[in-house]
C-alpha positions in Angstrom: -56.8 -27.7 46.1 -55.9 -28.2 42.5 -58.7 -26.1 40.9 -58.9 -24.3 37.8 -55.6 -22.6 36.9 -54.1 -23.8 40.2 -50.2 -23.3 40.0 -50.6 -20.8 37.1 -48.0 -17.9 36.8 -50.5 -15.7 35.2 -48.8 -12.4 36.8 -45.5 -13.0 36.1 -43.5 -11.5 33.3 -42.2 -13.6 30.5 -38.7 -13.5 29.6 -39.6 -13.1 25.8 -40.6 -9.5 26.8 -37.5 -8.6 28.8 -34.1 -7.4 27.6 -31.7 -10.0 27.7 -27.9 -9.9 28.1 -26.5 -13.2 26.7 -22.8 -14.4 27.8 -23.0 -17.0 24.9 -23.7 -14.1 22.2 -20.6 -12.1 24.1 -18.3 -15.1 23.6 -19.2 -15.8 20.1 -18.6 -12.1 19.3 -15.4 -12.6 20.9 -16.0 -10.0 23.5 -15.4 -12.3 26.4 -11.5 -14.1 25.8 -9.3 -15.5 28.3 -6.8 -12.7 29.5 -7.8 -10.0 27.7 -9.7 -6.4 28.1 -12.4 -5.4 25.7 -15.5 -2.8 25.3 -18.5 -2.4 23.5 -22.2 -1.8 23.4 -25.3 -3.6 23.1 -28.5 -2.2 22.1 -32.3 -3.7 21.6 -35.0 -2.5 18.8 -38.5 -3.5 18.3 -37.6 -4.5 14.4 -34.5 -5.1 12.7 -33.4 -1.8 11.7 -35.7 0.1 13.7 -34.9 2.8 16.2 -33.1 1.3 19.6 -35.3 1.4 22.9 -32.5 0.6 25.1 -28.4 0.9 24.6 -25.9 -0.1 27.4 -22.1 -0.1 27.3 -19.9 -2.4 28.8 -16.2 -3.1 29.5 -14.6 -6.5 30.2 -11.8 -7.6 31.7 -10.5 -11.5 32.3 -7.9 -12.7 33.8 -6.2 -16.2 34.3 -5.1 -17.6 37.7 -4.2 -21.2 38.8 -5.8 -22.6 35.7 -9.0 -20.8 35.8 -10.3 -18.0 33.9 -12.5 -15.2 35.6 -13.5 -11.6 35.0 -15.3 -8.7 35.6 -18.1 -6.7 33.2 -18.8 -3.3 34.0 -22.3 -2.3 32.8 -23.0 1.4 32.0 -26.6 2.4 31.1 -29.3 5.1 32.1 -32.4 4.5 33.9 -35.0 7.4 34.4 -32.1 9.8 33.9 -29.8 8.4 36.3 -26.6 6.8 35.2 -26.2 3.4 36.3 -23.1 1.3 36.7 -23.2 -2.5 37.6 -20.4 -4.8 38.2 -21.0 -8.1 37.1 -18.6 -10.8 37.7 -17.7 -13.3 35.1 -16.6 -17.2 35.7 -15.7 -19.9 33.4 -15.8 -23.7 33.5 -13.3 -26.1 31.5 -14.9 -27.6 28.9 -14.0 -31.2 28.0 -13.1 -30.6 24.3 -10.9 -27.7 25.5 -11.5 -23.8 25.9 -13.7 -22.2 28.8 -17.2 -21.9 28.7 -18.1 -18.6 30.3 -20.9 -17.4 32.7 -22.5 -14.5 34.7 -22.6 -14.7 38.6 -25.9 -12.7 39.2 -25.2 -9.6 40.7 -28.4 -10.1 43.1 -28.0 -13.6 44.3 -24.5 -14.9 43.1 -25.8 -17.8 41.0 -24.2 -18.9 37.9 -26.2 -18.1 34.7 -25.8 -17.6 31.2 -28.3 -14.8 30.6 -29.1 -11.8 32.8 -32.4 -10.2 32.1 -33.7 -6.6 32.5 -37.7 -6.6 32.7 -39.9 -3.7 31.6 -39.9 -0.9 34.2 -37.0 -2.7 36.1 -33.5 -0.7 36.9 -31.0 -3.7 37.3 -30.0 -6.9 35.0 -30.4 -10.2 37.4 -31.0 -13.8 36.7 -34.5 -15.1 35.6 -35.0 -16.3 39.0 -34.2 -13.0 40.9 -36.6 -11.3 38.7 -39.3 -14.3 39.1 -39.8 -14.4 35.3 -41.3 -17.3 33.4 -41.3 -18.7 29.9 -44.4 -18.0 27.6 -44.7 -21.5 26.8 -45.0 -22.5 30.5 -47.9 -20.1 30.8 -49.7 -21.6 27.8 -48.9 -25.2 28.3 -52.2 -27.2 29.6 -54.3 -24.1 29.5 -57.2 -26.2 28.1 -57.0 -29.2 30.3 -59.8 -27.7 32.8 -62.0 -27.7 29.9 -61.5 -31.0 28.7 -62.2 -32.3 32.5 -65.2 -30.4 32.5 -66.3 -31.9 29.1 -65.3 -35.2 30.5 -62.6 -36.2 27.7 -59.2 -37.2 28.5 -56.1 -35.7 26.8 -55.6 -38.5 24.5 -59.3 -38.1 23.3 -59.0 -34.4 23.1 -56.0 -34.6 20.7 -57.6 -37.0 18.4 -60.3 -34.4 18.2 -58.6 -31.2 18.0 -55.0 -32.2 16.7 -55.4 -35.6 14.5 -52.1 -35.1 12.9 -49.8 -35.0 16.0 -49.0 -38.2 17.7 -49.9 -38.7 21.4 -47.0 -38.8 23.8 -47.8 -39.9 27.6 -46.0 -37.6 30.0 
């Protein structure tokens, strides 16, 4: 129980290697507005100005009813030569300073989320939890703890040796 690397998510894909569809970005670009119809596209490239590795098109329609904003986003893209059309519900929350905060409702599980991901080799956008994704920082944190325990030094002593300029924080 609790051996070396226990609880690690080594086989999980980090979100940084996935294509990400962010409702915040769409809202900043004014693609998502109350009571409107918009359309557009999103593309991803390895480098700025490089050849796109993936492109999607979308239509967004939002409505207001009983003081709440809601909508639907229709994604269109190709995967392995097949045309895929995915419907993603949009929802909003009123903000204390006015205006709505938009979010996706995951097409797989129905959870509210701000980002949807398409992992490498995947065929559908869904939330981080549905795809079982992790963050790179989660995989890298505490990766030397077992070595320090084996050497018989505490985390505080290890920080003094390996990172003397960084202050120690108790967790």
